[in-house]
DODO-700583 format. One record per residue (C-alpha): residue number from 1; x, y, z. Coordinates in pm, 1 decimal. Example, Ala and Ser with C-alpha at 12.3 -4.5 7.8 and 13.67 -1.06 7.14 Angstrom:
2
<guse><pos>1</pos><east>1230.0</east><north>-450.0</north><up>780.0</up></guse>
<guse><pos>2</pos><east>1367.0</east><north>-106.0</north><up>714.0</up></guse>
//
This chain:
69
<guse><pos>1</pos><east>7352.7</east><north>11664.2</north><up>14378.7</up></guse>
<guse><pos>2</pos><east>7041.2</east><north>11842.8</north><up>14245.1</up></guse>
<guse><pos>3</pos><east>6956.4</east><north>11647.9</north><up>13909.5</up></guse>
<guse><pos>4</pos><east>7006.1</east><north>11254.5</north><up>13839.7</up></guse>
<guse><pos>5</pos><east>7313.4</east><north>11161.0</north><up>13670.7</up></guse>
<guse><pos>6</pos><east>7122.3</east><north>11131.8</north><up>13320.7</up></guse>
<guse><pos>7</pos><east>7004.6</east><north>11504.3</north><up>13370.6</up></guse>
<guse><pos>8</pos><east>7385.1</east><north>11622.0</north><up>13436.6</up></guse>
<guse><pos>9</pos><east>7508.2</east><north>11452.2</north><up>13160.9</up></guse>
<guse><pos>10</pos><east>7266.0</east><north>11565.8</north><up>12922.9</up></guse>
<guse><pos>11</pos><east>7357.0</east><north>11905.5</north><up>13037.7</up></guse>
<guse><pos>12</pos><east>7710.1</east><north>11835.1</north><up>13001.9</up></guse>
<guse><pos>13</pos><east>7687.0</east><north>11705.9</north><up>12607.3</up></guse>
<guse><pos>14</pos><east>7452.8</east><north>11999.7</north><up>12530.5</up></guse>
<guse><pos>15</pos><east>7726.3</east><north>12263.1</north><up>12706.4</up></guse>
<guse><pos>16</pos><east>7985.2</east><north>12066.2</north><up>12513.5</up></guse>
<guse><pos>17</pos><east>7841.0</east><north>12040.7</north><up>12185.3</up></guse>
<guse><pos>18</pos><east>7722.1</east><north>12429.4</north><up>12208.6</up></guse>
<guse><pos>19</pos><east>8129.4</east><north>12487.9</north><up>12272.9</up></guse>
<guse><pos>20</pos><east>8242.2</east><north>12315.1</north><up>11990.7</up></guse>
<guse><pos>21</pos><east>7974.2</east><north>12450.3</north><up>11792.9</up></guse>
<guse><pos>22</pos><east>8018.7</east><north>12856.5</north><up>11850.0</up></guse>
<guse><pos>23</pos><east>8426.9</east><north>12752.6</north><up>11808.5</up></guse>
<guse><pos>24</pos><east>8399.1</east><north>12568.3</north><up>11460.2</up></guse>
<guse><pos>25</pos><east>8120.3</east><north>12912.8</north><up>11367.8</up></guse>
<guse><pos>26</pos><east>8407.3</east><north>13156.3</north><up>11470.3</up></guse>
<guse><pos>27</pos><east>8656.2</east><north>12981.6</north><up>11318.4</up></guse>
<guse><pos>28</pos><east>8494.9</east><north>12955.0</north><up>10956.9</up></guse>
<guse><pos>29</pos><east>8428.7</east><north>13337.2</north><up>10981.1</up></guse>
<guse><pos>30</pos><east>8762.6</east><north>13388.1</north><up>11086.9</up></guse>
<guse><pos>31</pos><east>8909.9</east><north>13177.5</north><up>10783.1</up></guse>
<guse><pos>32</pos><east>8674.5</east><north>13361.6</north><up>10553.1</up></guse>
<guse><pos>33</pos><east>8764.9</east><north>13694.5</north><up>10655.3</up></guse>
<guse><pos>34</pos><east>9145.1</east><north>13624.1</north><up>10602.1</up></guse>
<guse><pos>35</pos><east>9070.5</east><north>13433.2</north><up>10281.7</up></guse>
<guse><pos>36</pos><east>8886.4</east><north>13775.0</north><up>10149.0</up></guse>
<guse><pos>37</pos><east>9145.7</east><north>14003.7</north><up>10316.4</up></guse>
<guse><pos>38</pos><east>9421.4</east><north>13814.7</north><up>10123.7</up></guse>
<guse><pos>39</pos><east>9246.8</east><north>13830.7</north><up>9821.5</up></guse>
<guse><pos>40</pos><east>9307.0</east><north>14200.3</north><up>9817.0</up></guse>
<guse><pos>41</pos><east>9678.2</east><north>14164.3</north><up>9772.6</up></guse>
<guse><pos>42</pos><east>9664.9</east><north>13863.0</north><up>9518.9</up></guse>
<guse><pos>43</pos><east>9866.4</east><north>13903.6</north><up>9212.7</up></guse>
<guse><pos>44</pos><east>9773.1</east><north>13718.3</north><up>8896.1</up></guse>
<guse><pos>45</pos><east>10049.3</east><north>13562.9</north><up>8783.7</up></guse>
<guse><pos>46</pos><east>10224.9</east><north>13572.3</north><up>8422.1</up></guse>
<guse><pos>47</pos><east>10128.5</east><north>13226.9</north><up>8265.2</up></guse>
<guse><pos>48</pos><east>10287.9</east><north>13120.6</north><up>7958.4</up></guse>
<guse><pos>49</pos><east>9984.0</east><north>12972.3</north><up>7825.6</up></guse>
<guse><pos>50</pos><east>10128.7</east><north>12746.0</north><up>7504.5</up></guse>
<guse><pos>51</pos><east>10410.6</east><north>12480.8</north><up>7501.7</up></guse>
<guse><pos>52</pos><east>10705.7</east><north>12517.9</north><up>7310.5</up></guse>
<guse><pos>53</pos><east>10720.4</east><north>12255.7</north><up>7021.3</up></guse>
<guse><pos>54</pos><east>11067.1</east><north>12183.1</north><up>7168.8</up></guse>
<guse><pos>55</pos><east>10890.7</east><north>12071.0</north><up>7496.2</up></guse>
<guse><pos>56</pos><east>10656.1</east><north>11845.6</north><up>7336.2</up></guse>
<guse><pos>57</pos><east>10940.6</east><north>11680.8</north><up>7120.4</up></guse>
<guse><pos>58</pos><east>11126.3</east><north>11620.0</north><up>7471.7</up></guse>
<guse><pos>59</pos><east>10824.5</east><north>11473.2</north><up>7625.4</up></guse>
<guse><pos>60</pos><east>10715.8</east><north>11258.4</north><up>7329.6</up></guse>
<guse><pos>61</pos><east>11065.0</east><north>11085.5</north><up>7326.4</up></guse>
<guse><pos>62</pos><east>11089.8</east><north>11074.3</north><up>7700.6</up></guse>
<guse><pos>63</pos><east>10757.4</east><north>10837.1</north><up>7679.9</up></guse>
<guse><pos>64</pos><east>10871.9</east><north>10639.7</north><up>7328.6</up></guse>
<guse><pos>65</pos><east>11185.1</east><north>10562.6</north><up>7563.7</up></guse>
<guse><pos>66</pos><east>10972.1</east><north>10484.9</north><up>7921.9</up></guse>
<guse><pos>67</pos><east>10755.2</east><north>10210.9</north><up>7662.1</up></guse>
<guse><pos>68</pos><east>10991.8</east><north>10087.9</north><up>7476.7</up></guse>
<guse><pos>69</pos><east>11194.4</east><north>9943.0</north><up>7796.2</up></guse>
//
């Protein structure tokens, strides 16, 4: 053994933390790239912005019934 046990532990810790840092950096870059690529094909859904009066009446009746029981 060339170095002391403390030096070997420190070296192992730094190599391990460096490996994890590099992997997580690559993961963030890959996920960001995939998100940008997927955004190219994203279609905006047709959204009905208004609530119909019969829906409001049904919700109101359901809430009233729930509170009364």
